[in-house]
Phi, psi and omega in degrees: 000134183279161181300323181294326177294322178293337177273315187290320184298310177298324178296320177295319180294316178297319178298315180294317180296318177298317179297318181297329178287331184270331184246147182240353181291132182297316180299316179299317181296321180295316180297314180294322178297315179296317178296322178295317179296317177298319180296316179296319178299320180289331176286318182287320181234077185295341179294340177297325179294325177294319179296326179281327185288320186299314177294337179274357177087019178253138185293316184232154177295325178297322177295319178300315179296321177298313180299315179296325177296319179293322176297317179296317179296320178296319178299314180296321178301311181292326176297313179294322179297318180293324177293322178295320178297323179295320179292000000 
């Protein structure tokens, strides 16, 4: 196991546990749990991202994760913006 994996896995676990303490919705917890499990799998076996990226037309798995991250950040931005507008 590489040093970065030894750093990322505990950080992902701490992030998920912190989120579970702050949120109580079952749907939210299930989504975070699934995302956390996927993230740990991608950290432990990074070649899986390459296997997923090639059929989608992306050259590298890291690029695919980057693209998905930007889509996720944009979604969260618009979600927070819409809640702010309601207030």
